[in-house]
mmCIF file of the N, C-alpha and C atoms, coordinates in Angstrom:
data_MODEL
# 
_entry.id   MODEL 
# 
loop_
_atom_site.group_PDB 
_atom_site.id 
_atom_site.type_symbol 
_atom_site.label_atom_id 
_atom_site.label_alt_id 
_atom_site.label_comp_id 
_atom_site.label_asym_id 
_atom_site.label_entity_id 
_atom_site.label_seq_id 
_atom_site.pdbx_PDB_ins_code 
_atom_site.Cartn_x 
_atom_site.Cartn_y 
_atom_site.Cartn_z 
_atom_site.occupancy 
_atom_site.B_iso_or_equiv 
_atom_site.pdbx_formal_charge 
_atom_site.auth_seq_id 
_atom_site.auth_comp_id 
_atom_site.auth_asym_id 
_atom_site.auth_atom_id 
_atom_site.pdbx_PDB_model_num 
ATOM 1   N N  . UNK A 1 1  ? -7.478  -12.208 10.646  1.00 0.00 ? 1  UNK A N  1 
ATOM 2   C CA . UNK A 1 1  ? -6.623  -12.633 9.537   1.00 0.00 ? 1  UNK A CA 1 
ATOM 3   C C  . UNK A 1 1  ? -6.263  -14.099 9.791   1.00 0.00 ? 1  UNK A C  1 
ATOM 4   N N  . UNK A 1 2  ? -6.650  -14.950 8.867   1.00 0.00 ? 2  UNK A N  1 
ATOM 5   C CA . UNK A 1 2  ? -6.369  -16.372 9.019   1.00 0.00 ? 2  UNK A CA 1 
ATOM 6   C C  . UNK A 1 2  ? -4.883  -16.668 8.868   1.00 0.00 ? 2  UNK A C  1 
ATOM 7   N N  . UNK A 1 3  ? -4.409  -17.741 9.510   1.00 0.00 ? 3  UNK A N  1 
ATOM 8   C CA . UNK A 1 3  ? -2.997  -18.121 9.382   1.00 0.00 ? 3  UNK A CA 1 
ATOM 9   C C  . UNK A 1 3  ? -2.615  -18.338 7.921   1.00 0.00 ? 3  UNK A C  1 
ATOM 10  N N  . UNK A 1 4  ? -1.410  -17.895 7.590   1.00 0.00 ? 4  UNK A N  1 
ATOM 11  C CA . UNK A 1 4  ? -0.892  -18.084 6.235   1.00 0.00 ? 4  UNK A CA 1 
ATOM 12  C C  . UNK A 1 4  ? -1.332  -17.051 5.226   1.00 0.00 ? 4  UNK A C  1 
ATOM 13  N N  . UNK A 1 5  ? -2.209  -16.131 5.630   1.00 0.00 ? 5  UNK A N  1 
ATOM 14  C CA . UNK A 1 5  ? -2.687  -15.087 4.724   1.00 0.00 ? 5  UNK A CA 1 
ATOM 15  C C  . UNK A 1 5  ? -1.706  -13.920 4.755   1.00 0.00 ? 5  UNK A C  1 
ATOM 16  N N  . UNK A 1 6  ? -1.396  -13.370 3.594   1.00 0.00 ? 6  UNK A N  1 
ATOM 17  C CA . UNK A 1 6  ? -0.466  -12.237 3.493   1.00 0.00 ? 6  UNK A CA 1 
ATOM 18  C C  . UNK A 1 6  ? -1.239  -10.969 3.130   1.00 0.00 ? 6  UNK A C  1 
ATOM 19  N N  . UNK A 1 7  ? -0.874  -9.876  3.783   1.00 0.00 ? 7  UNK A N  1 
ATOM 20  C CA . UNK A 1 7  ? -1.440  -8.556  3.491   1.00 0.00 ? 7  UNK A CA 1 
ATOM 21  C C  . UNK A 1 7  ? -0.354  -7.768  2.770   1.00 0.00 ? 7  UNK A C  1 
ATOM 22  N N  . UNK A 1 8  ? -0.633  -7.332  1.546   1.00 0.00 ? 8  UNK A N  1 
ATOM 23  C CA . UNK A 1 8  ? 0.357   -6.616  0.746   1.00 0.00 ? 8  UNK A CA 1 
ATOM 24  C C  . UNK A 1 8  ? 0.669   -5.233  1.291   1.00 0.00 ? 8  UNK A C  1 
ATOM 25  N N  . UNK A 1 9  ? 1.819   -4.707  0.902   1.00 0.00 ? 9  UNK A N  1 
ATOM 26  C CA . UNK A 1 9  ? 2.216   -3.354  1.286   1.00 0.00 ? 9  UNK A CA 1 
ATOM 27  C C  . UNK A 1 9  ? 1.141   -2.355  0.898   1.00 0.00 ? 9  UNK A C  1 
ATOM 28  N N  . UNK A 1 10 ? 0.860   -1.424  1.776   1.00 0.00 ? 10 UNK A N  1 
ATOM 29  C CA . UNK A 1 10 ? -0.069  -0.357  1.465   1.00 0.00 ? 10 UNK A CA 1 
ATOM 30  C C  . UNK A 1 10 ? -1.530  -0.758  1.427   1.00 0.00 ? 10 UNK A C  1 
ATOM 31  N N  . UNK A 1 11 ? -1.829  -2.002  1.754   1.00 0.00 ? 11 UNK A N  1 
ATOM 32  C CA . UNK A 1 11 ? -3.228  -2.450  1.755   1.00 0.00 ? 11 UNK A CA 1 
ATOM 33  C C  . UNK A 1 11 ? -3.931  -1.909  3.006   1.00 0.00 ? 11 UNK A C  1 
ATOM 34  N N  . UNK A 1 12 ? -5.233  -1.728  2.897   1.00 0.00 ? 12 UNK A N  1 
ATOM 35  C CA . UNK A 1 12 ? -6.070  -1.277  4.009   1.00 0.00 ? 12 UNK A CA 1 
ATOM 36  C C  . UNK A 1 12 ? -7.123  -2.347  4.243   1.00 0.00 ? 12 UNK A C  1 
ATOM 37  N N  . UNK A 1 13 ? -7.215  -2.790  5.501   1.00 0.00 ? 13 UNK A N  1 
ATOM 38  C CA . UNK A 1 13 ? -8.205  -3.801  5.868   1.00 0.00 ? 13 UNK A CA 1 
ATOM 39  C C  . UNK A 1 13 ? -9.205  -3.148  6.815   1.00 0.00 ? 13 UNK A C  1 
ATOM 40  N N  . UNK A 1 14 ? -10.480 -3.175  6.460   1.00 0.00 ? 14 UNK A N  1 
ATOM 41  C CA . UNK A 1 14 ? -11.523 -2.583  7.278   1.00 0.00 ? 14 UNK A CA 1 
ATOM 42  C C  . UNK A 1 14 ? -11.620 -3.265  8.638   1.00 0.00 ? 14 UNK A C  1 
ATOM 43  N N  . UNK A 1 15 ? -12.018 -2.505  9.644   1.00 0.00 ? 15 UNK A N  1 
ATOM 44  C CA . UNK A 1 15 ? -12.156 -3.068  10.985  1.00 0.00 ? 15 UNK A CA 1 
ATOM 45  C C  . UNK A 1 15 ? -13.211 -4.167  10.993  1.00 0.00 ? 15 UNK A C  1 
ATOM 46  N N  . UNK A 1 16 ? -12.999 -5.149  11.830  1.00 0.00 ? 16 UNK A N  1 
ATOM 47  C CA . UNK A 1 16 ? -13.871 -6.312  12.002  1.00 0.00 ? 16 UNK A CA 1 
ATOM 48  C C  . UNK A 1 16 ? -13.957 -7.206  10.762  1.00 0.00 ? 16 UNK A C  1 
ATOM 49  N N  . UNK A 1 17 ? -13.059 -6.994  9.789   1.00 0.00 ? 17 UNK A N  1 
ATOM 50  C CA . UNK A 1 17 ? -13.040 -7.843  8.591   1.00 0.00 ? 17 UNK A CA 1 
ATOM 51  C C  . UNK A 1 17 ? -12.458 -9.207  8.924   1.00 0.00 ? 17 UNK A C  1 
ATOM 52  N N  . UNK A 1 18 ? -12.900 -10.204 8.186   1.00 0.00 ? 18 UNK A N  1 
ATOM 53  C CA . UNK A 1 18 ? -12.348 -11.547 8.310   1.00 0.00 ? 18 UNK A CA 1 
ATOM 54  C C  . UNK A 1 18 ? -11.587 -11.808 7.008   1.00 0.00 ? 18 UNK A C  1 
ATOM 55  N N  . UNK A 1 19 ? -10.255 -11.812 7.114   1.00 0.00 ? 19 UNK A N  1 
ATOM 56  C CA . UNK A 1 19 ? -9.417  -11.948 5.920   1.00 0.00 ? 19 UNK A CA 1 
ATOM 57  C C  . UNK A 1 19 ? -9.072  -13.419 5.744   1.00 0.00 ? 19 UNK A C  1 
ATOM 58  N N  . UNK A 1 20 ? -9.616  -14.028 4.697   1.00 0.00 ? 20 UNK A N  1 
ATOM 59  C CA . UNK A 1 20 ? -9.465  -15.463 4.463   1.00 0.00 ? 20 UNK A CA 1 
ATOM 60  C C  . UNK A 1 20 ? -8.498  -15.786 3.329   1.00 0.00 ? 20 UNK A C  1 
ATOM 61  N N  . UNK A 1 21 ? -8.086  -14.771 2.586   1.00 0.00 ? 21 UNK A N  1 
ATOM 62  C CA . UNK A 1 21 ? -7.134  -14.992 1.491   1.00 0.00 ? 21 UNK A CA 1 
ATOM 63  C C  . UNK A 1 21 ? -6.230  -13.784 1.361   1.00 0.00 ? 21 UNK A C  1 
ATOM 64  N N  . UNK A 1 22 ? -5.141  -13.936 0.610   1.00 0.00 ? 22 UNK A N  1 
ATOM 65  C CA . UNK A 1 22 ? -4.151  -12.872 0.467   1.00 0.00 ? 22 UNK A CA 1 
ATOM 66  C C  . UNK A 1 22 ? -4.791  -11.581 -0.042  1.00 0.00 ? 22 UNK A C  1 
ATOM 67  N N  . UNK A 1 23 ? -4.251  -10.466 0.422   1.00 0.00 ? 23 UNK A N  1 
ATOM 68  C CA . UNK A 1 23 ? -4.713  -9.143  0.008   1.00 0.00 ? 23 UNK A CA 1 
ATOM 69  C C  . UNK A 1 23 ? -3.589  -8.508  -0.807  1.00 0.00 ? 23 UNK A C  1 
ATOM 70  N N  . UNK A 1 24 ? -3.898  -8.095  -2.015  1.00 0.00 ? 24 UNK A N  1 
ATOM 71  C CA . UNK A 1 24 ? -2.880  -7.508  -2.892  1.00 0.00 ? 24 UNK A CA 1 
ATOM 72  C C  . UNK A 1 24 ? -2.435  -6.148  -2.372  1.00 0.00 ? 24 UNK A C  1 
ATOM 73  N N  . UNK A 1 25 ? -1.208  -5.753  -2.717  1.00 0.00 ? 25 UNK A N  1 
ATOM 74  C CA . UNK A 1 25 ? -0.720  -4.438  -2.303  1.00 0.00 ? 25 UNK A CA 1 
ATOM 75  C C  . UNK A 1 25 ? -1.637  -3.308  -2.802  1.00 0.00 ? 25 UNK A C  1 
ATOM 76  N N  . UNK A 1 26 ? -1.761  -2.290  -1.994  1.00 0.00 ? 26 UNK A N  1 
ATOM 77  C CA . UNK A 1 26 ? -2.477  -1.052  -2.351  1.00 0.00 ? 26 UNK A CA 1 
ATOM 78  C C  . UNK A 1 26 ? -3.938  -1.279  -2.738  1.00 0.00 ? 26 UNK A C  1 
ATOM 79  N N  . UNK A 1 27 ? -4.585  -2.195  -2.021  1.00 0.00 ? 27 UNK A N  1 
ATOM 80  C CA . UNK A 1 27 ? -6.013  -2.399  -2.198  1.00 0.00 ? 27 UNK A CA 1 
ATOM 81  C C  . UNK A 1 27 ? -6.716  -2.154  -0.864  1.00 0.00 ? 27 UNK A C  1 
ATOM 82  N N  . UNK A 1 28 ? -8.000  -1.952  -0.924  1.00 0.00 ? 28 UNK A N  1 
ATOM 83  C CA . UNK A 1 28 ? -8.824  -1.772  0.271   1.00 0.00 ? 28 UNK A CA 1 
ATOM 84  C C  . UNK A 1 28 ? -9.813  -2.931  0.295   1.00 0.00 ? 28 UNK A C  1 
ATOM 85  N N  . UNK A 1 29 ? -9.836  -3.673  1.416   1.00 0.00 ? 29 UNK A N  1 
ATOM 86  C CA . UNK A 1 29 ? -10.755 -4.795  1.555   1.00 0.00 ? 29 UNK A CA 1 
ATOM 87  C C  . UNK A 1 29 ? -11.559 -4.638  2.837   1.00 0.00 ? 29 UNK A C  1 
ATOM 88  N N  . UNK A 1 30 ? -12.710 -5.274  2.879   1.00 0.00 ? 30 UNK A N  1 
ATOM 89  C CA . UNK A 1 30 ? -13.524 -5.244  4.085   1.00 0.00 ? 30 UNK A CA 1 
ATOM 90  C C  . UNK A 1 30 ? -14.627 -6.277  4.024   1.00 0.00 ? 30 UNK A C  1 
ATOM 91  N N  . UNK A 1 31 ? -15.189 -6.593  5.183   1.00 0.00 ? 31 UNK A N  1 
ATOM 92  C CA . UNK A 1 31 ? -16.314 -7.509  5.260   1.00 0.00 ? 31 UNK A CA 1 
ATOM 93  C C  . UNK A 1 31 ? -15.944 -8.850  5.837   1.00 0.00 ? 31 UNK A C  1 
ATOM 94  N N  . UNK A 1 32 ? -16.929 -9.736  5.874   1.00 0.00 ? 32 UNK A N  1 
ATOM 95  C CA . UNK A 1 32 ? -16.730 -11.082 6.396   1.00 0.00 ? 32 UNK A CA 1 
ATOM 96  C C  . UNK A 1 32 ? -17.393 -12.067 5.437   1.00 0.00 ? 32 UNK A C  1 
ATOM 97  N N  . UNK A 1 33 ? -16.654 -12.698 4.566   1.00 0.00 ? 33 UNK A N  1 
ATOM 98  C CA . UNK A 1 33 ? -15.204 -12.586 4.414   1.00 0.00 ? 33 UNK A CA 1 
ATOM 99  C C  . UNK A 1 33 ? -14.818 -11.294 3.692   1.00 0.00 ? 33 UNK A C  1 
ATOM 100 N N  . UNK A 1 34 ? -13.577 -10.878 3.903   1.00 0.00 ? 34 UNK A N  1 
ATOM 101 C CA . UNK A 1 34 ? -13.103 -9.631  3.288   1.00 0.00 ? 34 UNK A CA 1 
ATOM 102 C C  . UNK A 1 34 ? -13.119 -9.743  1.774   1.00 0.00 ? 34 UNK A C  1 
ATOM 103 N N  . UNK A 1 35 ? -13.628 -8.691  1.143   1.00 0.00 ? 35 UNK A N  1 
ATOM 104 C CA . UNK A 1 35 ? -13.680 -8.623  -0.318  1.00 0.00 ? 35 UNK A CA 1 
ATOM 105 C C  . UNK A 1 35 ? -13.098 -7.273  -0.765  1.00 0.00 ? 35 UNK A C  1 
ATOM 106 N N  . UNK A 1 36 ? -12.630 -7.250  -2.000  1.00 0.00 ? 36 UNK A N  1 
ATOM 107 C CA . UNK A 1 36 ? -12.076 -6.020  -2.558  1.00 0.00 ? 36 UNK A CA 1 
ATOM 108 C C  . UNK A 1 36 ? -13.145 -4.934  -2.576  1.00 0.00 ? 36 UNK A C  1 
ATOM 109 N N  . UNK A 1 37 ? -12.813 -3.781  -2.012  1.00 0.00 ? 37 UNK A N  1 
ATOM 110 C CA . UNK A 1 37 ? -13.690 -2.615  -2.080  1.00 0.00 ? 37 UNK A CA 1 
ATOM 111 C C  . UNK A 1 37 ? -13.235 -1.730  -3.238  1.00 0.00 ? 37 UNK A C  1 
ATOM 112 N N  . UNK A 1 38 ? -11.937 -1.449  -3.264  1.00 0.00 ? 38 UNK A N  1 
ATOM 113 C CA . UNK A 1 38 ? -11.369 -0.714  -4.397  1.00 0.00 ? 38 UNK A CA 1 
ATOM 114 C C  . UNK A 1 38 ? -9.862  -0.745  -4.323  1.00 0.00 ? 38 UNK A C  1 
ATOM 115 N N  . UNK A 1 39 ? -9.245  -0.364  -5.424  1.00 0.00 ? 39 UNK A N  1 
ATOM 116 C CA . UNK A 1 39 ? -7.792  -0.233  -5.472  1.00 0.00 ? 39 UNK A CA 1 
ATOM 117 C C  . UNK A 1 39 ? -7.446  1.207   -5.105  1.00 0.00 ? 39 UNK A C  1 
ATOM 118 N N  . UNK A 1 40 ? -6.387  1.373   -4.344  1.00 0.00 ? 40 UNK A N  1 
ATOM 119 C CA . UNK A 1 40 ? -5.998  2.709   -3.918  1.00 0.00 ? 40 UNK A CA 1 
ATOM 120 C C  . UNK A 1 40 ? -5.386  3.523   -5.051  1.00 0.00 ? 40 UNK A C  1 
ATOM 121 N N  . UNK A 1 41 ? -4.704  2.853   -5.976  1.00 0.00 ? 41 UNK A N  1 
ATOM 122 C CA . UNK A 1 41 ? -4.041  3.503   -7.101  1.00 0.00 ? 41 UNK A CA 1 
ATOM 123 C C  . UNK A 1 41 ? -4.209  2.630   -8.336  1.00 0.00 ? 41 UNK A C  1 
ATOM 124 N N  . UNK A 1 42 ? -4.102  3.216   -9.527  1.00 0.00 ? 42 UNK A N  1 
ATOM 125 C CA . UNK A 1 42 ? -4.058  2.394   -10.733 1.00 0.00 ? 42 UNK A CA 1 
ATOM 126 C C  . UNK A 1 42 ? -2.863  1.435   -10.655 1.00 0.00 ? 42 UNK A C  1 
ATOM 127 N N  . UNK A 1 43 ? -2.951  0.305   -11.333 1.00 0.00 ? 43 UNK A N  1 
ATOM 128 C CA . UNK A 1 43 ? -1.918  -0.728  -11.262 1.00 0.00 ? 43 UNK A CA 1 
ATOM 129 C C  . UNK A 1 43 ? -0.502  -0.251  -11.515 1.00 0.00 ? 43 UNK A C  1 
ATOM 130 N N  . UNK A 1 44 ? -0.302  0.573   -12.536 1.00 0.00 ? 44 UNK A N  1 
ATOM 131 C CA . UNK A 1 44 ? 1.045   1.033   -12.872 1.00 0.00 ? 44 UNK A CA 1 
ATOM 132 C C  . UNK A 1 44 ? 1.636   1.880   -11.745 1.00 0.00 ? 44 UNK A C  1 
ATOM 133 N N  . UNK A 1 45 ? 0.820   2.698   -11.117 1.00 0.00 ? 45 UNK A N  1 
ATOM 134 C CA . UNK A 1 45 ? 1.309   3.531   -10.015 1.00 0.00 ? 45 UNK A CA 1 
ATOM 135 C C  . UNK A 1 45 ? 1.632   2.657   -8.807  1.00 0.00 ? 45 UNK A C  1 
ATOM 136 N N  . UNK A 1 46 ? 0.769   1.700   -8.488  1.00 0.00 ? 46 UNK A N  1 
ATOM 137 C CA . UNK A 1 46 ? 1.019   0.791   -7.365  1.00 0.00 ? 46 UNK A CA 1 
ATOM 138 C C  . UNK A 1 46 ? 2.333   0.030   -7.562  1.00 0.00 ? 46 UNK A C  1 
ATOM 139 N N  . UNK A 1 47 ? 2.601   -0.413  -8.779  1.00 0.00 ? 47 UNK A N  1 
ATOM 140 C CA . UNK A 1 47 ? 3.848   -1.124  -9.068  1.00 0.00 ? 47 UNK A CA 1 
ATOM 141 C C  . UNK A 1 47 ? 5.059   -0.227  -8.840  1.00 0.00 ? 47 UNK A C  1 
ATOM 142 N N  . UNK A 1 48 ? 4.964   1.019   -9.249  1.00 0.00 ? 48 UNK A N  1 
ATOM 143 C CA . UNK A 1 48 ? 6.085   1.953   -9.071  1.00 0.00 ? 48 UNK A CA 1 
ATOM 144 C C  . UNK A 1 48 ? 6.308   2.274   -7.600  1.00 0.00 ? 48 UNK A C  1 
ATOM 145 N N  . UNK A 1 49 ? 5.231   2.416   -6.843  1.00 0.00 ? 49 UNK A N  1 
ATOM 146 C CA . UNK A 1 49 ? 5.385   2.650   -5.400  1.00 0.00 ? 49 UNK A CA 1 
ATOM 147 C C  . UNK A 1 49 ? 6.082   1.456   -4.773  1.00 0.00 ? 49 UNK A C  1 
ATOM 148 N N  . UNK A 1 50 ? 5.659   0.268   -5.134  1.00 0.00 ? 50 UNK A N  1 
ATOM 149 C CA . UNK A 1 50 ? 6.250   -0.958  -4.605  1.00 0.00 ? 50 UNK A CA 1 
ATOM 150 C C  . UNK A 1 50 ? 7.746   -1.008  -4.923  1.00 0.00 ? 50 UNK A C  1 
ATOM 151 N N  . UNK A 1 51 ? 8.115   -0.666  -6.143  1.00 0.00 ? 51 UNK A N  1 
ATOM 152 C CA . UNK A 1 51 ? 9.530   -0.684  -6.539  1.00 0.00 ? 51 UNK A CA 1 
ATOM 153 C C  . UNK A 1 51 ? 10.358  0.362   -5.793  1.00 0.00 ? 51 UNK A C  1 
ATOM 154 N N  . UNK A 1 52 ? 9.736   1.463   -5.375  1.00 0.00 ? 52 UNK A N  1 
ATOM 155 C CA . UNK A 1 52 ? 10.487  2.516   -4.684  1.00 0.00 ? 52 UNK A CA 1 
ATOM 156 C C  . UNK A 1 52 ? 11.002  2.049   -3.327  1.00 0.00 ? 52 UNK A C  1 
ATOM 157 N N  . UNK A 1 53 ? 10.280  1.127   -2.689  1.00 0.00 ? 53 UNK A N  1 
ATOM 158 C CA . UNK A 1 53 ? 10.644  0.607   -1.356  1.00 0.00 ? 53 UNK A CA 1 
ATOM 159 C C  . UNK A 1 53 ? 10.991  1.744   -0.396  1.00 0.00 ? 53 UNK A C  1 
ATOM 160 N N  . UNK A 1 54 ? 10.187  2.797   -0.403  1.00 0.00 ? 54 UNK A N  1 
ATOM 161 C CA . UNK A 1 54 ? 10.461  3.959   0.446   1.00 0.00 ? 54 UNK A CA 1 
ATOM 162 C C  . UNK A 1 54 ? 10.490  3.600   1.927   1.00 0.00 ? 54 UNK A C  1 
ATOM 163 N N  . UNK A 1 55 ? 9.836   2.531   2.323   1.00 0.00 ? 55 UNK A N  1 
ATOM 164 C CA . UNK A 1 55 ? 9.793   2.125   3.730   1.00 0.00 ? 55 UNK A CA 1 
ATOM 165 C C  . UNK A 1 55 ? 11.154  1.628   4.212   1.00 0.00 ? 55 UNK A C  1 
ATOM 166 N N  . UNK A 1 56 ? 12.081  1.384   3.288   1.00 0.00 ? 56 UNK A N  1 
ATOM 167 C CA . UNK A 1 56 ? 13.436  0.978   3.664   1.00 0.00 ? 56 UNK A CA 1 
ATOM 168 C C  . UNK A 1 56 ? 14.402  2.160   3.757   1.00 0.00 ? 56 UNK A C  1 
ATOM 169 N N  . UNK A 1 57 ? 13.927  3.364   3.434   1.00 0.00 ? 57 UNK A N  1 
ATOM 170 C CA . UNK A 1 57 ? 14.787  4.539   3.499   1.00 0.00 ? 57 UNK A CA 1 
ATOM 171 C C  . UNK A 1 57 ? 15.137  4.859   4.949   1.00 0.00 ? 57 UNK A C  1 
ATOM 172 N N  . UNK A 1 58 ? 16.268  5.507   5.142   1.00 0.00 ? 58 UNK A N  1 
ATOM 173 C CA . UNK A 1 58 ? 16.676  5.965   6.473   1.00 0.00 ? 58 UNK A CA 1 
ATOM 174 C C  . UNK A 1 58 ? 15.679  7.001   6.987   1.00 0.00 ? 58 UNK A C  1 
ATOM 175 N N  . UNK A 1 59 ? 15.549  7.062   8.300   1.00 0.00 ? 59 UNK A N  1 
ATOM 176 C CA . UNK A 1 59 ? 14.598  7.988   8.925   1.00 0.00 ? 59 UNK A CA 1 
ATOM 177 C C  . UNK A 1 59 ? 14.860  9.435   8.498   1.00 0.00 ? 59 UNK A C  1 
ATOM 178 N N  . UNK A 1 60 ? 16.116  9.824   8.453   1.00 0.00 ? 60 UNK A N  1 
ATOM 179 C CA . UNK A 1 60 ? 16.462  11.198  8.053   1.00 0.00 ? 60 UNK A CA 1 
ATOM 180 C C  . UNK A 1 60 ? 16.030  11.480  6.612   1.00 0.00 ? 60 UNK A C  1 
ATOM 181 N N  . UNK A 1 61 ? 16.220  10.517  5.728   1.00 0.00 ? 61 UNK A N  1 
ATOM 182 C CA . UNK A 1 61 ? 15.806  10.670  4.330   1.00 0.00 ? 61 UNK A CA 1 
ATOM 183 C C  . UNK A 1 61 ? 14.290  10.834  4.243   1.00 0.00 ? 61 UNK A C  1 
ATOM 184 N N  . UNK A 1 62 ? 13.564  10.003  4.988   1.00 0.00 ? 62 UNK A N  1 
ATOM 185 C CA . UNK A 1 62 ? 12.102  10.123  5.007   1.00 0.00 ? 62 UNK A CA 1 
ATOM 186 C C  . UNK A 1 62 ? 11.669  11.506  5.476   1.00 0.00 ? 62 UNK A C  1 
ATOM 187 N N  . UNK A 1 63 ? 12.282  11.985  6.533   1.00 0.00 ? 63 UNK A N  1 
ATOM 188 C CA . UNK A 1 63 ? 11.924  13.303  7.071   1.00 0.00 ? 63 UNK A CA 1 
ATOM 189 C C  . UNK A 1 63 ? 12.196  14.399  6.037   1.00 0.00 ? 63 UNK A C  1 
ATOM 190 N N  . UNK A 1 64 ? 13.334  14.314  5.360   1.00 0.00 ? 64 UNK A N  1 
ATOM 191 C CA . UNK A 1 64 ? 13.684  15.332  4.363   1.00 0.00 ? 64 UNK A CA 1 
ATOM 192 C C  . UNK A 1 64 ? 12.746  15.307  3.155   1.00 0.00 ? 64 UNK A C  1 
ATOM 193 N N  . UNK A 1 65 ? 12.232  14.144  2.818   1.00 0.00 ? 65 UNK A N  1 
ATOM 194 C CA . UNK A 1 65 ? 11.396  14.003  1.623   1.00 0.00 ? 65 UNK A CA 1 
ATOM 195 C C  . UNK A 1 65 ? 9.899   14.001  1.925   1.00 0.00 ? 65 UNK A C  1 
ATOM 196 N N  . UNK A 1 66 ? 9.537   14.227  3.166   1.00 0.00 ? 66 UNK A N  1 
ATOM 197 C CA . UNK A 1 66 ? 8.133   14.181  3.570   1.00 0.00 ? 66 UNK A CA 1 
ATOM 198 C C  . UNK A 1 66 ? 7.210   15.014  2.678   1.00 0.00 ? 66 UNK A C  1 
ATOM 199 N N  . UNK A 1 67 ? 7.560   16.243  2.310   1.00 0.00 ? 67 UNK A N  1 
ATOM 200 C CA . UNK A 1 67 ? 6.658   17.023  1.451   1.00 0.00 ? 67 UNK A CA 1 
ATOM 201 C C  . UNK A 1 67 ? 6.353   16.342  0.107   1.00 0.00 ? 67 UNK A C  1 
ATOM 202 N N  . UNK A 1 68 ? 7.298   15.556  -0.394  1.00 0.00 ? 68 UNK A N  1 
ATOM 203 C CA . UNK A 1 68 ? 7.097   14.891  -1.686  1.00 0.00 ? 68 UNK A CA 1 
ATOM 204 C C  . UNK A 1 68 ? 6.040   13.797  -1.619  1.00 0.00 ? 68 UNK A C  1 
ATOM 205 N N  . UNK A 1 69 ? 5.733   13.313  -0.422  1.00 0.00 ? 69 UNK A N  1 
ATOM 206 C CA . UNK A 1 69 ? 4.725   12.265  -0.276  1.00 0.00 ? 69 UNK A CA 1 
ATOM 207 C C  . UNK A 1 69 ? 3.307   12.809  -0.469  1.00 0.00 ? 69 UNK A C  1 
ATOM 208 N N  . UNK A 1 70 ? 3.135   14.094  -0.462  1.00 0.00 ? 70 UNK A N  1 
ATOM 209 C CA . UNK A 1 70 ? 1.798   14.684  -0.584  1.00 0.00 ? 70 UNK A CA 1 
ATOM 210 C C  . UNK A 1 70 ? 1.218   14.566  -1.999  1.00 0.00 ? 70 UNK A C  1 
ATOM 211 N N  . UNK A 1 71 ? 2.092   14.408  -2.987  1.00 0.00 ? 71 UNK A N  1 
ATOM 212 C CA . UNK A 1 71 ? 1.651   14.260  -4.386  1.00 0.00 ? 71 UNK A CA 1 
ATOM 213 C C  . UNK A 1 71 ? 2.328   13.016  -4.955  1.00 0.00 ? 71 UNK A C  1 
ATOM 214 N N  . UNK A 1 72 ? 1.589   11.931  -5.076  1.00 0.00 ? 72 UNK A N  1 
ATOM 215 C CA . UNK A 1 72 ? 2.180   10.654  -5.470  1.00 0.00 ? 72 UNK A CA 1 
ATOM 216 C C  . UNK A 1 72 ? 2.832   10.716  -6.837  1.00 0.00 ? 72 UNK A C  1 
ATOM 217 N N  . UNK A 1 73 ? 2.262   11.467  -7.762  1.00 0.00 ? 73 UNK A N  1 
ATOM 218 C CA . UNK A 1 73 ? 2.857   11.548  -9.099  1.00 0.00 ? 73 UNK A CA 1 
ATOM 219 C C  . UNK A 1 73 ? 4.201   12.285  -9.062  1.00 0.00 ? 73 UNK A C  1 
ATOM 220 N N  . UNK A 1 74 ? 4.280   13.354  -8.282  1.00 0.00 ? 74 UNK A N  1 
ATOM 221 C CA . UNK A 1 74 ? 5.546   14.059  -8.116  1.00 0.00 ? 74 UNK A CA 1 
ATOM 222 C C  . UNK A 1 74 ? 6.562   13.158  -7.438  1.00 0.00 ? 74 UNK A C  1 
ATOM 223 N N  . UNK A 1 75 ? 6.142   12.456  -6.416  1.00 0.00 ? 75 UNK A N  1 
ATOM 224 C CA . UNK A 1 75 ? 7.021   11.528  -5.708  1.00 0.00 ? 75 UNK A CA 1 
ATOM 225 C C  . UNK A 1 75 ? 7.611   10.501  -6.670  1.00 0.00 ? 75 UNK A C  1 
ATOM 226 N N  . UNK A 1 76 ? 6.757   9.882   -7.457  1.00 0.00 ? 76 UNK A N  1 
ATOM 227 C CA . UNK A 1 76 ? 7.216   8.856   -8.389  1.00 0.00 ? 76 UNK A CA 1 
ATOM 228 C C  . UNK A 1 76 ? 8.136   9.438   -9.456  1.00 0.00 ? 76 UNK A C  1 
ATOM 229 N N  . UNK A 1 77 ? 7.845   10.647  -9.906  1.00 0.00 ? 77 UNK A N  1 
ATOM 230 C CA . UNK A 1 77 ? 8.691   11.301  -10.903 1.00 0.00 ? 77 UNK A CA 1 
ATOM 231 C C  . UNK A 1 77 ? 10.094  11.541  -10.340 1.00 0.00 ? 77 UNK A C  1 
ATOM 232 N N  . UNK A 1 78 ? 10.174  11.942  -9.067  1.00 0.00 ? 78 UNK A N  1 
ATOM 233 C CA . UNK A 1 78 ? 11.460  12.274  -8.462  1.00 0.00 ? 78 UNK A CA 1 
ATOM 234 C C  . UNK A 1 78 ? 12.276  11.052  -8.062  1.00 0.00 ? 78 UNK A C  1 
ATOM 235 N N  . UNK A 1 79 ? 11.619  9.981   -7.612  1.00 0.00 ? 79 UNK A N  1 
ATOM 236 C CA . UNK A 1 79 ? 12.347  8.903   -6.984  1.00 0.00 ? 79 UNK A CA 1 
ATOM 237 C C  . UNK A 1 79 ? 12.245  7.543   -7.667  1.00 0.00 ? 79 UNK A C  1 
ATOM 238 N N  . UNK A 1 80 ? 11.484  7.446   -8.734  1.00 0.00 ? 80 UNK A N  1 
ATOM 239 C CA . UNK A 1 80 ? 11.350  6.133   -9.381  1.00 0.00 ? 80 UNK A CA 1 
ATOM 240 C C  . UNK A 1 80 ? 11.639  6.207   -10.867 1.00 0.00 ? 80 UNK A C  1 
# 
């Protein structure tokens, strides 16, 4: 990953990739240089996940809500 490059939340970077530019949230990139392979979720869903900021929740809250993470649409319906 080159200096100054940002990797968005939920992004996946393939091993041995050379990341030369910013990677958008919830995308999968790989290669040298890294290129978009695919988006993990449709844009509207990715935006809602980003707005939920679940990574800022307390550990106990995360543990209690763990089953809801198994179905992203249910999760978004309940918490966003």
